[in-house]
Structure formats: structure tokens, C-alpha cells
N, C-alpha and C positions, 0 to 999 in steps of 0.2 A: 712383719707378720700380720699386723692389723689390716694393712692394705690388701695383702693376699687373701685374708679371710673375707674382706668386703667384696673383692672381685669374685672369689669362689661363690659367695652367697648370691651375688647379682647374676652371674652367668647361670648358676644352677636354677634360680628362680625363673629366669628368662627361658631356659630350655624346657623346664617343666610346664611353663605357661603355654608355649607355642607348640611343643612336640606332642600334641594330643589331638583327638578329634575336636574340631572347632577352634583349635588354637589360633589359626590364621583366619579361618572363615568367619568366626564370630567376633573378631576383633577388627573394627573399622580402621584402626591405625595401621595395621599391617596386612590386611586382606589383599591378596594379589588380584588386581583387576585384569580385565582383558587387555591384551596389547593394544596400543592406541589405534592403529590402523584397523585392527579387527573389530574394535568397538564400533566403528562406523558401520561395518557390515552387520554387527550384532543388532544395532538399532533397526536396520532394515529387516533382519530375521524376525524380530519381535512383531513387526508389522505384518509379516507373512505367516504369523502363527507358530513360529518356531522358538518361542521364549523358553520353553522347557529345555530345548537342546542347548541354548545359550547358557542357561543356568547350570546345566550338567557339565558343560565344558569348563566354566569358571570354577565350579566347585572342585572338579577333578584336579585342577592346577593347585589349589590350596591344600587338597588332601596330600598331594605329592610333597609339598613343602613340610607339612606336618609330620610326614614319615621320615624326612631327611634330618630334621633338626636334632632329634635325640642322639644322632650318631657323631656329633661334633664335640661332645663334652671333653674328650681327651685332648683335643687341640687347644681348648681354652686352658685346661689344666697344665699343659706343657708351657704355654705362654706365661702363665702365672708363676710357674716354678723358675722360669728363666729371667724373670724381672730383675733388673739391676737396681742398686740404690739410687742411681740417677733417674731411672724410670719412675721409681717410687716418689722421689721428690717432685718430679714433673706432674705426676698424677695428683699428689696431695695438694699442691699449690695451683693446679690448673683449674679450668672452668668445670661446669657441671658435667661435661662429657669427656673430660680428659682421659679417663680410664677406657671409655669406649673408643676414643681415638687411638689409644695405645694398642688395643686389640686389632683395630683395622690395620695399623701399621705393621705389627709383628706377626699377625696371624691371618691377615686377609687372603693372601695367596694360598696358604695351606687350607683354609676353610673352603675356598672355591674349589680347589683340587679334590677335597674330600666330599663336598656336597654334590658336585656335578654328576658323578657316576651314580650316586644314591638317588638323585632326582631323576636321572635317566631311567633307572630301574623302577622308581616309584611312578613316574609318569606312564610307564608301560603297564604296570600292574593296576594303576588307577584309571587306565584307559584314556589318558589325556589326548593322545593323537587320534585314537579311535573316536572319541567324542567330538574332537575338532572336525574330523571328516564327516561325522554324522550331522554336525551343525551346518556344514556347507553342502549337504546333499538332501535328498528328499524333496518335499514340497517347496518349490521355488529355489531348489539347490543350484540349478544351472545359472540362474540369475545371480545368486549369491556368489557363486564361484567366479563369475565374470567380474563382480564388484571387487572381490578380494584380490583377484589377479591384477586388476587395474591399480589397486592400492599398493601392490608390491608385498602383500601379506598373505597370499594365498597358498604358500607352500610351507611345509614344516619339516622338510628333510635337512640333514646336516649341511651347513654352508649356504642355505637358502635365506631369503630376506627375513623370514620368521623362523628362528630356531627356538622351539618351545623349551627345550632343556636349558639353553643358555638364559632365556628369559626368566624361567621359573627359578633357576639357580640365583640369578642376580636379585630377584625380588625376595627370595628366601633370606639371603644375606642382609638385605636392607631391613627386612622385618626383624631379624635377629638382633641387629645392632640398634634398631629403634627401641626394642624391648629392653636390651641391656642398658641403653642410655636412660630409660625411664627408671630402671632399678637403681642405677648409680645416683641419679638425681634424688631419688627418694631417700637413700642412705645418707647422702650429704645434707639434705634439707629437713628431713623428718626424723626427730629423735626417736619416735616410736619404731622406726624401721631398723634401728641399731639394736639388734636382738641379743648381743653379747657385751660383756664388760670391755672387751678389747675394742670392739667397734665404737662403743661410747667414748673410750679414751682417745681413739684416733680422731674421730670426727666431732666430738663434743666441744673441743677447744677452737674449732675453726670459726 
């Protein structure tokens, strides 16, 4: 019961922290960067005076992640409810991120399946692909398009070298697990983070 309470607290805090405006964008540990190959073209874009378009594109990816995160609370709740005594022992005696690893193992596929369509809808409403196209058009756009094509990152349709939805989904999960890991480590190591008597009893003797 104590572990379930700790996990519920950690996941709720992580979701609340990331699933709001600025949750990803204002957190350097989880902010979603431009895809590696696009970053090279982005540097060129800035030199061509398109820095605002680059920033808008990067911000739109992070906004999509922020919209997706609040929708996964039920999946974490299900994973916690299904936790076995063996799982609990492993988490309690494991390292600082044993609970985070547990979530990756038992809920990773379900989280991906849940987040991907939300990200796809959010990237559409946040205009991610539209901003990506704006970034590669306009002043110097032809030159940028050639650079992106040569890098293999100039397309954003399904199945192309750069699938924005896949990329944002993976980075959203990475950020979510990073934040859950930080919450878990805090509960394990910081007595002040154990806000209930049950948490103090479970983790105080470690």
C-alpha cells in the first residue's frame, strides 16, 4: 500500500508538472529539441534570418507533448493496481529508479499506444507540421529544403525519414519517465518529500 501510494504520488506530480503550458518548454531536462538532422538546417535558417520560424517549430512540438501528458494518468493507475508483491519487493530494494523501470516494463507499450494518437492530434492543432513547412519555406526556403533533403530529414509524412509524430511521442515518453524518476528519487532520498505517515514508514527505514 505504501509503495502504491508513493507511485501514485510520483506519477501524479510528474503529470501535473509536465502536462501544462511550459511543462516541457520551460524545463531544460525534458524540453524536446529539434531532431538531430533538422538541427543542422535550423542553424542555417537562423543565419538566413528565419530564427523565429525555427523557434515556433520547436515550441509547437513541446506544446503537443504538454497536451498529451495529462491523458495517460489512467494507464499509470492501472499499472499500479496490477503491481504484484514480487514487483513491490523489487521496487523497494532496487535502485533510485526501480519504480520508473517498472513502469517502462509494464506500461511502456500502452503509454506509446495512448500517447501517439494524442500527439498526432496535438501536433495538428499546434500546427507542428505547418510550422515545419513554414520553417523550410520563405526566404532561403529553397536552399533549406535542399539541405534538409540531403540530410534525409526533409519530409514529415508517415513512413518518411522524419516522422514528427513518432519523434514527439518518443520524446514525450522520455520526458515523462525522466520526471517520474526525479519524483521517485526525491521520495527515496528526501524525508521532506514523504508527505504521509505511510510514506515515512515505508521509506524511512531504508
